[in-house]
VOPA-13879 format. One record per atom (N, C-alpha, C): x, y, z. Coordinates in steps of 0.1 Angstrom, whole numbers, padded with zeros to 4 digits, always signed. Example, Ala and Ser with C-alpha at 12.3 -4.5 7.8 and 13.67 -1.06 7.14 Angstrom:
! residues 2
+0132-0057+0078+0123-0045+0078+0132-0033+0078+0128-0022+0071+0137-0011+0071+0129+0000+0079
This chain:
! residues 410
+0059+0204-0271+0053+0198-0283+0052+0183-0281+0040+0178-0284+0038+0163-0282+0043+0156-0294+0047+0143-0292+0052+0135-0303+0040+0131-0312+0043+0126-0324+0032+0122-0333+0029+0107-0330+0019+0105-0321+0017+0091-0317+0013+0082-0328+0004+0087-0337+0000+0078-0348+0012+0074-0357+0021+0083-0359+0033+0080-0368+0041+0069-0361+0043+0071-0348+0051+0061-0340+0044+0048-0341+0031+0047-0338+0024+0034-0338+0024+0028-0352+0023+0036-0362+0023+0030-0376+0037+0024-0379+0047+0031-0374+0061+0026-0376+0063+0012-0369+0058+0011-0357+0059-0001-0349+0052-0012-0356+0040-0010-0360+0032-0020-0367+0038-0024-0380+0044-0015-0388+0050-0018-0401+0062-0026-0399+0071-0022-0389+0083-0030-0387+0079-0044-0382+0068-0045-0374+0064-0058-0369+0060-0068-0380+0057-0063-0392+0053-0072-0403+0065-0080-0408+0077-0074-0407+0089-0081-0412+0093-0092-0403+0093-0104-0408+0096-0116-0401+0084-0122-0393+0072-0117-0397+0060-0121-0389+0056-0135-0394+0051-0143-0385+0046-0157-0388+0031-0157-0388+0025-0168-0393+0011-0170-0394+0004-0169-0380+0011-0172-0369+0006-0171-0356+0007-0158-0349+0012-0148-0357+0013-0134-0351+0026-0131-0345+0035-0141-0344+0048-0139-0338+0058-0133-0348+0069-0128-0343+0079-0122-0352+0093-0128-0349+0099-0133-0360+0112-0139-0359+0121-0131-0368+0131-0124-0363+0140-0115-0371+0154-0117-0366+0161-0127-0371+0175-0129-0367+0184-0120-0374+0196-0117-0368+0206-0109-0375+0212-0115-0387+0216-0107-0397+0223-0111-0409+0215-0121-0417+0202-0118-0419+0193-0126-0426+0185-0117-0436+0178-0122-0445+0169-0113-0454+0160-0105-0446+0154-0110-0435+0145-0103-0427+0152-0091-0421+0164-0093-0416+0172-0083-0410+0175-0072-0420+0178-0076-0433+0181-0066-0443+0168-0057-0446+0157-0064-0446+0144-0056-0449+0141-0046-0438+0143-0051-0425+0141-0042-0414+0151-0030-0414+0163-0033-0418+0174-0023-0419+0169-0012-0429+0164-0016-0441+0160-0007-0451+0149+0002-0446+0139-0004-0439+0128+0004-0434+0132+0014-0423+0141+0010-0414+0145+0019-0403+0154+0030-0409+0162+0027-0419+0170+0037-0426+0160+0048-0432+0149+0043-0438+0140+0052-0444+0134+0061-0433+0130+0055-0422+0124+0063-0411+0134+0074-0406+0147+0070-0405+0157+0079-0400+0159+0090-0410+0159+0087-0423+0161+0098-0433+0149+0107-0433+0137+0102-0431+0125+0110-0430+0125+0120-0418+0133+0115-0408+0134+0124-0396+0145+0134-0397+0152+0134-0409+0162+0143-0412+0176+0139-0407+0178+0126-0404+0191+0122-0399+0200+0117-0410+0213+0118-0408+0223+0113-0418+0226+0099-0413+0223+0089-0422+0224+0075-0418+0237+0069-0422+0243+0061-0413+0255+0053-0416+0253+0039-0410+0261+0030-0416+0261+0016-0410+0276+0014-0407+0278+0010-0394+0292+0008-0390+0296-0007-0393+0309-0010-0389+0314-0023-0393+0307-0035-0386+0300-0032-0375+0293-0043-0368+0278-0044-0373+0274-0035-0382+0261-0036-0387+0251-0026-0380+0256-0019-0370+0247-0009-0364+0242+0002-0373+0230+0005-0372+0224+0016-0380+0225+0029-0371+0232+0039-0376+0234+0051-0369+0228+0063-0376+0218+0070-0371+0212+0082-0376+0218+0094-0369+0225+0102-0375+0232+0113-0368+0225+0127-0371+0223+0134-0360+0218+0147-0360+0229+0157-0355+0235+0164-0364+0247+0172-0361+0242+0187-0361+0244+0194-0349+0239+0207-0348+0245+0216-0359+0236+0226-0363+0240+0235-0374+0251+0244-0369+0259+0249-0379+0269+0259-0376+0283+0254-0372+0284+0241-0370+0297+0235-0367+0302+0238-0353+0294+0244-0344+0299+0247-0331+0301+0235-0322+0294+0224-0326+0295+0211-0318+0305+0202-0323+0314+0206-0332+0324+0197-0338+0333+0192-0327+0335+0179-0326+0344+0173-0316+0337+0171-0303+0324+0175-0302+0317+0172-0289+0312+0158-0289+0312+0151-0277+0308+0137-0277+0293+0137-0279+0288+0127-0286+0273+0126-0289+0265+0120-0277+0253+0124-0277+0243+0118-0269+0237+0106-0277+0238+0094-0272+0233+0083-0280+0219+0078-0274+0211+0074-0283+0198+0068-0279+0193+0058-0289+0186+0048-0285+0182+0037-0294+0181+0024-0286+0180+0013-0294+0179+0000-0289+0182-0010-0300+0177-0022-0299+0179-0032-0310+0166-0035-0317+0168-0041-0329+0156-0044-0337+0156-0058-0342+0165-0067-0337+0164-0081-0339+0154-0087-0328+0149-0099-0330+0140-0105-0321+0145-0119-0317+0139-0124-0307+0141-0138-0304+0132-0147-0313+0134-0160-0313+0126-0169-0320+0111-0167-0316+0102-0164-0325+0088-0163-0323+0086-0153-0312+0092-0141-0313+0090-0130-0304+0079-0121-0307+0079-0108-0302+0069-0099-0304+0074-0086-0312+0065-0076-0312+0067-0064-0320+0074-0053-0312+0075-0054-0299+0079-0042-0291+0092-0043-0285+0097-0054-0282+0110-0056-0275+0121-0050-0284+0128-0040-0279+0139-0034-0287+0134-0024-0297+0124-0028-0305+0119-0020-0316+0114-0006-0311+0107-0007-0300+0101+0006-0294+0112+0016-0291+0124+0011-0286+0135+0020-0283+0141+0026-0295+0141+0019-0307+0147+0024-0319+0137+0034-0325+0125+0030-0327+0115+0038-0333+0110+0050-0325+0110+0048-0311+0107+0059-0302+0118+0069-0303+0130+0065-0304+0141+0075-0305+0140+0083-0318+0137+0076-0329+0135+0083-0342+0124+0093-0341+0113+0089-0335+0101+0098-0333+0105+0110-0324+0112+0107-0313+0115+0118-0304+0124+0129-0311+0134+0124-0319+0142+0133-0326+0135+0141-0337+0126+0133-0344+0119+0139-0355+0110+0150-0349+0103+0148-0338+0095+0158-0332+0103+0171-0328+0114+0168-0322+0123+0180-0318+0127+0188-0330+0130+0181-0341+0134+0188-0353+0122+0196-0359+0111+0190-0358+0099+0197-0364+0095+0209-0356+0098+0209-0343+0095+0221-0335+0106+0232-0336+0117+0229-0343+0127+0238-0345+0138+0238-0334+0138+0228-0326+0148+0227-0315+0162+0224-0322+0172+0230-0316+0186+0228-0321+0195+0224-0310+0200+0211-0310+0208+0207-0299+0222+0213-0299+0229+0214-0288+0242+0219-0287+0253+0209-0288+0249+0196-0288+0258+0185-0290+0252+0175-0300+0260+0167-0307+0254+0157-0316+0245+0147-0309+0235+0143-0317+0226+0132-0312+0227+0121-0322+0229+0109-0317+0230+0097-0325+0219+0087-0322+0210+0084-0331+0200+0074-0329+0205+0061-0335+0205+0051-0326+0212+0038-0330+0202+0026-0330+0202+0019-0341+0196+0006-0341+0207-0005-0340+0208-0010-0327+0219-0019-0325+0217-0033-0331+0228-0039-0336+0227-0052-0342+0228-0063-0332+0220-0073-0334+0220-0086-0326+0222-0084-0311+0212-0078-0305+0212-0078-0290+0209-0091-0284+0199-0098-0290+0194-0110-0284+0203-0121-0283+0212-0123-0294+0221-0134-0294+0214-0148-0296+0202-0147-0301+0194-0160-0303+0200-0169-0314+0206-0162-0324+0211-0170-0336+0224-0176-0333+0234-0168-0327+0247-0173-0326+0251-0176-0311+0243-0171-0302+0246-0173-0288+0256-0162-0282+0260-0153-0291+0269-0142-0286+0261-0129-0288+0254-0124-0278+0246-0113-0279+0253-0099-0278+0245-0089-0282+0249-0075-0281+0262-0072-0289+0264-0078-0300+0276-0075-0308+0277-0061-0312+0265-0055-0315+0265-0041-0320+0269-0031-0309+0263-0032-0297+0266-0022-0286+0280-0025-0281+0284-0038-0280+0297-0041-0276+0308-0035-0285+0306-0035-0298+0315-0030-0307+0317-0015-0305+0305-0008-0304+0306+0007-0301+0313+0010-0289+0312+0002-0279+0318+0004-0266+0332-0002-0264+0337-0008-0275+0350-0014-0275+0351-0027-0267+0340-0034-0266+0339-0046-0257+0336-0059-0265+0337-0058-0278+0334-0070-0286+0347-0079-0286+0345-0092-0283+0357-0101-0281+0358-0109-0294+0371-0111-0299+0373-0119-0311+0367-0133-0311+0367-0139-0299+0362-0153-0298+0347-0153-0300+0340-0142-0299+0326-0142-0301+0323-0144-0316+0332-0141-0325+0330-0143-0339+0330-0157-0344+0335-0166-0335+0335-0181-0339+0323-0188-0334+0315-0181-0326+0302-0188-0322+0293-0190-0334+0287-0201-0334+0279-0205-0347+0265-0208-0344+0257-0207-0355+0242-0209-0354+0240-0224-0356+0227-0228-0356+0223-0242-0357+0227-0248-0370+0230-0240-0380+0235-0246-0393+0250-0246-0394+0257-0242-0383+0272-0243-0383+0278-0230-0389+0270-0220-0392+0275-0207-0398+0280-0199-0386+0293-0195-0387+0298-0186-0376+0293-0172-0377+0294-0165-0366+0290-0151-0366+0299-0143-0375+0312-0146-0375+0321-0139-0384+0317-0141-0399+0315-0154-0402+0311-0157-0416+0298-0150-0421+0288-0150-0411+0276-0144-0415+0277-0129-0417+0286-0123-0409+0288-0109-0411+0295-0106-0424+0305-0114-0428+0312-0112-0441+0302-0114-0452+0293-0124-0451+0283-0126-0462+0274-0114-0463+0272-0107-0452+0263-0096-0451+0270-0083-0456+0283-0084-0460+0290-0072-0465+0298-0065-0454+0300-0071-0442+0307-0064-0431+0321-0069-0430+0329-0063-0422+0342-0067-0419+0344-0070-0404+0341-0082-0400+0342-0085-0385+0356-0084-0380+0366-0085-0388+0380-0084-0383+0383-0069-0379+0374-0060-0383+0377-0046-0380+0367-0040-0370+0362-0048-0361+0352-0043-0351+0358-0032-0343+0371-0031-0341+0377-0021-0333+0375-0007-0338+0372-0006-0352+0370+0007-0358+0356+0012-0354+0347+0004-0348+0334+0009-0345+0334+0016-0331+0344+0015-0324+0345+0020-0310+0344+0036-0311+0335+0041-0302+0334+0055-0300+0340+0058-0286+0350+0066-0285+0358+0068-0273+0351+0078-0263+0344+0088-0269+0338+0098-0260+0323+0098-0263+0315+0096-0252+0300+0096-0253+0295+0104-0242+0286+0113-0245+0280+0122-0234+0270+0115-0225+0262+0106-0231+0252+0099-0224+0246+0088-0233+0240+0078-0227+0233+0068-0234+0219+0067-0228+0208+0069-0236+0194+0068-0232+0188+0057-0239+0180+0048-0232+0173+0037-0239+0159+0036-0234+0150+0036-0243+0136+0034-0240+0133+0019-0243+0126+0012-0234+0124-0002-0235+0111-0006-0228+0105-0017-0233+0094-0023-0226+0099-0030-0213+0091-0030-0203+0096-0036-0190+0099-0051-0191+0091-0058-0198+0092-0073-0199+0089-0080-0186+0081-0073-0177+0077-0079-0165+0063-0072-0161+0059-0074-0149+0045-0069-0145+0046-0058-0134+0057-0054-0130+0058-0044-0119+0050-0032-0122+0052-0026-0133+0046-0013-0137+0031-0015-0138+0027-0026-0145+0012-0028-0147+0005-0031-0134+0011-0039-0125+0005-0042-0112+0004-0030-0103+0013-0020-0105+0013-0009-0096+0007+0004-0102+0001+0002-0114-0006+0013-0120+0004+0024-0125+0016+0021-0128+0026+0031-0132+0028+0030-0147+0029+0042-0153+0031+0043-0167+0045+0044-0172+0054+0049-0163+0068+0050-0166+0076+0043-0155+0086+0035-0159+0095+0030-0150+0109+0037-0151+0114+0042-0140+0127+0048-0140+0137+0038-0135+0145+0033-0143+0154+0022-0140+0165+0026-0131+0166+0019-0120+0177+0021-0110+0190+0016-0115+0190+0004-0121+0202-0002-0126+0198-0015-0134+0208-0020-0141+0206-0032-0149+0213-0044-0143+0207-0055-0141+0213-0067-0134+0224-0072-0143+0234-0077-0135+0245-0084-0142+0241-0098-0145+0248-0104-0155+0245-0117-0159+0257-0125-0163+0256-0138-0161+0266-0148-0165+0259-0159-0172+0264-0164-0183+0259-0176-0190+0269-0186-0192+0265-0198-0189+0274-0210-0189+0269-0221-0198+0278-0229-0203+0275-0242-0208+0281-0253-0199+0272-0261-0194+0277-0272-0185+0276-0285-0192+0287-0293-0191+0287-0306-0197+0290-0316-0187+0282-0326-0185+0284-0337-0176+0285-0350-0183+0296-0357-0181+0300-0369-0189+0299-0381-0180+0292-0391-0184+0292-0404-0177+0296-0415-0187+0288-0426-0187+0291-0437-0195+0279-0444-0200+0277-0444-0213+0265-0451-0219+0265-0466-0216+0253-0471-0214+0252-0486-0212+0238-0490-0214+0235-0503-0214+0222-0508-0217+0213-0505-0205+0201-0500-0209+0192-0495-0198+0186-0506-0190+0186-0518-0195+0180-0529-0188+0190-0538-0181+0202-0539-0186+0212-0548-0181+0222-0542-0171+0221-0529-0169+0230-0522-0160+0223-0519-0147+0228-0525-0136+0221-0522-0123+0223-0507-0119+0214-0502-0111+0215-0488-0107+0228-0486-0099+0233-0495-0092+0245-0493-0084+0258-0492-0092+0257-0497-0105+0269-0497-0114+0268-0486-0124+0259-0477-0124+0257-0467-0134+0266-0455-0132+0269-0449-0143+0276-0436-0144+0267-0427-0153+0256-0423-0147+0245-0417-0155+0246-0402-0152+0248-0394-0162+0249-0379-0160+0235-0372-0158+0224-0379-0162+0211-0373-0161+0207-0370-0146+0208-0380-0137+0206-0376-0123+0215-0365-0118+0228-0365-0122+0237-0355-0118+0232-0341-0123+0228-0341-0135+0223-0329-0141+0211-0324-0134+0202-0333-0130+0190-0329-0123+0193-0323-0109+0202-0329-0102+0206-0324-0089+0213-0310-0091+0222-0309-0101+0229-0296-0104+0219-0285-0106+0209-0287-0114+0199-0277-0118+0191-0273-0105+0187-0283-0097+0179-0280-0085+0187-0272-0075+0200-0275-0074+0209-0268-0065+0210-0254-0069+0213-0251-0082+0214-0238-0087+0201-0230-0085+0190-0236-0087+0177-0230-0085+0174-0226-0071+0178-0235-0062+0176-0233-0048+0185-0221-0043+0197-0221-0047+0206-0210-0043+0201-0196-0048+0195-0196-0060+0190-0183-0065+0178-0179-0058+0169-0188-0054+0157-0185-0046+0160-0179-0033+0172-0183-0027+0176-0178-0014+0180-0163-0014+0181-0157-0026+0186-0144-0027+0176-0135-0034+0174-0123-0029+0164-0114-0035+0169-0109-0048+0160-0107-0058+0164-0102-0071+0175-0110-0078+0175-0123-0076+0184-0132-0083+0176-0143-0090+0180-0146-0102+0172-0156-0110+0182-0165-0117+0179-0178-0118+0187-0188-0125+0178-0195-0134+0182-0197-0147+0174-0203-0157+0182-0213-0165+0177-0225-0167+0182-0235-0176+0173-0236-0188+0177-0230-0199+0167-0230-0210+0170-0239-0222+0182-0246-0221+0186-0256-0231+0192-0268-0225+0187-0280-0229+0192-0292-0224+0194-0302-0236+0205-0308-0236+0208-0318-0247+0213-0331-0240+0206-0342-0243+0209-0355-0238+0214-0364-0249+0226-0370-0247+0231-0379-0257+0234-0393-0252+0230-0404-0260+0226-0403-0274+0211-0400-0276+0203-0399-0265+0189-0395-0266+0180-0406-0271+0183-0418-0266+0175-0430-0269+0169-0436-0256+0157-0440-0257+0150-0444-0245+0156-0457-0238+0163-0465-0245+0168-0478-0239+0183-0478-0237+0189-0466-0238+0203-0464-0235+0206-0454-0224+0214-0458-0214+0217-0449-0204+0226-0437-0210+0222-0426-0207+0229-0414-0213+0244-0414-0210+0251-0410-0220+0266-0408-0219+0270-0394-0216+0262-0385-0220+0266-0371-0218+0254-0362-0219+0254-0352-0210+0244-0341-0210+0251-0328-0212+0244-0319-0219+0249-0305-0220+0237-0296-0218+0239-0286-0210+0228-0276-0207+0233-0263-0204+0225-0253-0206+0228-0239-0204+0224-0234-0190+0231-0224-0185+0227-0217-0173+0228-0202-0175+0217-0195-0173+0216-0181-0173+0213-0176-0159+0223-0169-0153+0221-0164-0139+0223-0149-0139+0213-0143-0132+0213-0128-0131+0210-0123-0117+0216-0112-0114+0213-0105-0101+0217-0091-0102+0210-0083-0094+0214-0068-0093+0226-0067-0085+0230-0077-0078+0243-0077-0070+0252-0087-0076+0263-0082-0082+0273-0091-0088+0279-0101-0078+0279-0098-0065+0285-0107-0055+0276-0119-0054+0263-0118-0056+0254-0129-0055+0257-0140-0066+0260-0135-0078+0264-0145-0089+0277-0151-0085+0286-0144-0080+0299-0149-0077+0298-0160-0066+0290-0157-0055+0288-0166-0044+0282-0179-0049+0271-0178-0057+0264-0189-0061+0273-0198-0070+0281-0193-0079+0289-0201-0087+0301-0207-0080+0306-0200-0069+0316-0207-0061+0310-0218-0053+0297-0217-0048+0291-0228-0042+0288-0240-0051+0285-0236-0064+0283-0247-0074+0296-0254-0077+0307-0248-0077+0320-0254-0079+0322-0265-0068+0319-0261-0056+0320-0271-0045+0311-0283-0047+0298-0279-0051+0288-0290-0052+0291-0299-0064+0298-0294-0074+0302-0302-0086+0311-0313-0081+0320-0310-0072+0330-0320-0068+0322-0332-0060+0312-0328-0053+0304-0338-0046+0296-0346-0056+0290-0340-0066+0283-0348-0076+0292-0357-0084+0304-0353-0087+0313-0361-0094+0316-0374-0086+0318-0372-0074+0321-0384-0065+0309-0393-0063+0297-0387-0060+0285-0395-0058+0279-0402-0070+0279-0395-0081+0273-0399-0093+0283-0406-0103+0296-0405-0100+0306-0411-0109+0306-0405-0123+0306-0392-0123+0306-0384-0136+0317-0374-0135+0320-0368-0147+0329-0356-0147+0321-0344-0152+0324-0332-0146+0316-0320-0149+0325-0309-0154+0322-0303-0165+0329-0292-0170+0320-0280-0172+0324-0269-0169+0316-0257-0170+0323-0246-0177+0318-0241-0188+0324-0230-0196+0316-0217-0195+0323-0207-0192+0316-0193-0191+0315-0188-0206+0303-0186-0210+0300-0181-0224+0299-0166-0224+0294-0160-0214+0292-0146-0214+0291-0140-0199+0297-0129-0197+0297-0123-0184+0296-0108-0186+0285-0102-0179+0283-0088-0180+0280-0083-0166+0288-0074-0160+0285-0069-0147+0273-0060-0147+0267-0059-0135+0256-0050-0133+0260-0035-0135+0250-0027-0140+0253-0013-0143+0243-0004-0136+0247+0005-0127+0238+0015-0121+0235+0026-0131+0222+0030-0131+0218+0042-0139+0222+0055-0132+0224+0065-0140+0229+0078-0135+0219+0084-0125+0223+0088-0114+0214+0094-0104+0208+0107-0108+0216+0116-0114+0211+0128-0119+0200+0127-0130+0202+0118-0139+0193+0115-0150+0180+0109-0144+0181+0101-0134+0169+0095-0128+0160+0106-0121+0167+0115-0115+0160+0126-0108+0153+0135-0119+0160+0138-0130+0154+0146-0140+0142+0139-0147+0143+0126-0148+0132+0118-0154+0120+0119-0145+0122+0118-0132+0111+0120-0123+0104+0133-0124+0112+0144-0126+0106+0157-0128+0098+0158-0141+0103+0152-0151+0096+0152-0164+0083+0144-0163+0083+0133-0156+0071+0125-0154+0060+0133-0146+0065+0140-0136+0056+0148-0128+0050+0160-0137+0058+0165-0145+0054+0176-0154+0043+0172-0163+0044+0159-0168+0034+0154-0178+0022+0147-0171+0024+0145-0158+0013+0137-0150+0014+0122-0152+0026+0117-0155+0027+0103-0157+0030+0096-0144+0022+0086-0140+0025+0079-0128+0038+0071-0130+0047+0071-0120+0060+0065-0122+0065+0059-0110+0075+0050-0111+0081+0044-0100+0095+0039-0104+0104+0038-0094+0117+0032-0097+0117+0017-0096+0125+0011-0104+0126-0004-0104+0140-0008-0110+0143-0020-0107+0156-0026-0113+0152-0033-0126+0162-0034-0135+0160-0042-0147+0167-0056-0145+0159-0066-0145+0165-0080-0144+0170-0085-0157+0165-0079-0168+0169-0083-0181+0181-0075-0185+0190-0081-0194+0201-0073-0199+0197-0065-0211+0204-0054-0213+0201-0044-0224+0214-0039-0230+0213-0034-0242+0224-0028-0249+0231-0017-0240+0223-0010-0232+0228+0001-0224+0238-0003-0214+0238-0016-0210+0247-0020-0199+0261-0020-0204+0263-0021-0217+0277-0021-0222+0283-0007-0221+0275+0003-0219+0280+0017-0218+0284+0020-0203+0281+0011-0194+0285+0014-0180+0300+0016-0178+0303+0027-0171+0317+0031-0169+0322+0040-0180+0315+0041-0191+0319+0049-0202+0312+0063-0203+0300+0063-0198+0292+0075-0198+0280+0073-0189+0273+0084-0186+0260+0082-0178+0250+0074-0186+0243+0065-0179+0233+0056-0186+0220+0059-0180+0209+0059-0188+0196+0061-0183+0186+0052-0191+0177+0045-0184+0167+0037-0191+0153+0040-0187+0144+0041-0196+0130+0043-0194+0122+0031-0197+0114+0026-0188+0106+0014-0190+0091+0018-0192+0084+0011-0200+0070+0013-0201+0063-0001-0199+0051-0002-0195+0045-0014-0191+0044-0025-0202+0045-0037-0199+0043-0049-0207+0030-0055-0203+0020-0055-0212+0007-0061-0208+0008-0075-0204+0004-0079-0192+0005-0092-0187+0019-0096-0183+0029-0087-0185+0043-0091-0183+0049-0099-0194+0041-0100-0205+0046-0109-0216+0057-0103-0224+0067-0110-0227+0077-0106-0237+0084-0118-0242+0091-0117-0253+0098-0128-0259+0088-0139-0264+0076-0134-0267+0065-0143-0272+0055-0134-0280+0047-0140-0288+0038-0133-0297+0028-0124-0289+0025-0127-0277+0015-0119-0269+0021-0106-0264+0034-0104-0266+0040-0092-0262+0032-0079-0267+0029-0070-0257+0021-0059-0261+0023-0047-0251+0024-0035-0257+0024-0023-0249+0015-0013-0256+0006-0007-0248-0005+0001-0254+0001+0013-0261-0007+0019-0270-0003+0031-0278+0000+0042-0268-0009+0043-0258-0008+0054-0248+0006+0053-0240+0010+0041-0237+0022+0039-0229+0034+0041-0238+0033+0037-0251+0044+0040-0261+0046+0055-0262+0035+0062-0263+0035+0076-0264+0042+0082-0251+0038+0078-0240+0043+0084-0227+0058+0081-0226+0063+0069-0229+0077+0066-0229+0085+0075-0239+0080+0076-0251+0087+0084-0261+0087+0099-0257+0076+0104-0251+0075+0118-0247+0086+0120-0237+0088+0111-0227+0098+0113-0217+0112+0112-0223+0114+0103-0232+0127+0102-0239+0130+0115-0246+0120+0121-0253+0122+0133-0261+0127+0144-0251+0120+0145-0240+0124+0156-0230+0138+0153-0224+0141+0140-0222+0154+0137-0217+0165+0141-0227+0162+0138-0240+0172+0143-0251+0173+0158-0251+0162+0165-0250+0163+0179-0249+0171+0184-0237+0169+0178-0226+0176+0182-0214+0191+0180-0215+0195+0169-0220+0209+0166-0220+0217+0174-0231+0210+0176-0242+0216+0183-0254+0215+0198-0254+0208+0203-0244+0207+0218-0243+0218+0225-0236+0228+0217-0231+0239+0222-0224+0252+0215-0227
């Protein structure tokens, strides 16, 4: 049985209206009025699909399909879903396709009369992006028992902490350990690729080999403010040149390694006046690789380079690790089964790595993990131009449905 493509597309477009801007972008941060509106809509879709809907202590939406007859009592669930928050001025498909596609897949299975032998949980994960507070994936981390208490003190631009925002939303952040699910049969996630590999190779389905590990740092370089005109170059303690050299070095080291990327996305210069030598700079580093040892080697090299910069530029450098997630391989048996399903439906497919982090990576080591990618037009994501065709959304959801059937039939 084929999924209802029109229903899926209508759901994607309807959810995309929540938090939409005049320019066509979508901004939907966690624990906001927009988040609440999205939550209500997704709850409605889950209920229409025949799911029993709950919200856990982290704010995750969980639609449960429990097999009839009680024979599956105590069986670990198959989980599927993604996130429904967005980055600032993002698009309609990132994360949302995985949530709505999972709802559609389950709804189609129920409509054809299929009965799973184990429970199926469709999950809308809370705050994957981390754009508001800087501590991403709070929802999936909580389910996997990996949410750290220190993450709750991270604050948004208005000084509101994640913990306080959750309390104002009616949640109990001090009880995140109650969200943990100890036994999980498998985790399946449908997602847009967010790159151009599939599009450039004419592939409709991406079978993800594994998810790259990532580390995020805040780097602070401190010097000494002084008059821009009265201080000779030889007497300066200027953190800006040191910052520039640091960024270039990290970038060069990443370029030397295959499938490794380093990004500085945030820079703060103080006091930020044109005629005063900067006293302090603060910037972010996001480094990712499919090989955890690449990240380790680069950061060890940067530690040595920092000592050189401190001496040559007369500055002090401090680096704080904000987030660390190891790379996660996807289950080999599920990858093979996905290839068979693609061949069955005639979908062109290829294997590829995920350079982006996803909720599924928190399930690594807890259960088999599988990810399905569909093409991103032009490779665009995290921007208003983000787009995946109706046909590709259908294909990805069809594969997801068959994967759910496969895993829950035994």
